C-alpha positions, 0 to 999 in steps of 0.5 A, spaced: 817 469 044 814 470 051 820 472 056 815 473 062 809 469 062 806 472 068 805 478 065 805 476 057 812 480 056 815 479 050 823 479 048 821 484 043 818 489 048 824 488 053 829 490 047 824 496 045 825 498 053 832 497 053 833 501 046 829 506 050 834 506 055 832 501 060 839 498 062 837 493 068 832 488 070 829 492 075 828 498 070 825 493 065 820 491 071 818 498 073 816 499 066 813 492 064 812 488 071 816 483 068 820 479 073 816 481 079 811 475 080 815 469 080 822 471 078 823 466 073 824 471 067 829 475 070 835 471 068 832 471 061 832 479 061 839 479 064 841 475 058 837 480 053 840 486 056 847 483 056 853 487 058 853 492 053 853 500 053 848 503 058 846 510 056 844 512 063 850 509 066 855 513 062 851 519 063 852 518 071 859 516 070 860 523 066 857 526 072 850 528 069 845 526 074 840 531 071 840 528 064 838 521 068 833 524 072 830 527 065 830 520 062 827 517 069 821 522 071 820 517 077 827 518 080 826 526 080 819 525 084 823 521 089 828 525 090 
């Protein structure tokens, strides 16, 4: 099923990115552009992501920012 018709992103793609560690609609948008045009898919993406465990959030809460930066190289470049 298409989640973002603007960029042709499917629910499977969102789930795959979530399994790889994308925890928020913004993180999904950074990899797929979903939610960055008309924005009508953001709530659907939020629903797919749910409120489950977020590996990055858990690492940050444990004070392991280096591991998060290793997962998200674009954050390391910005720092």
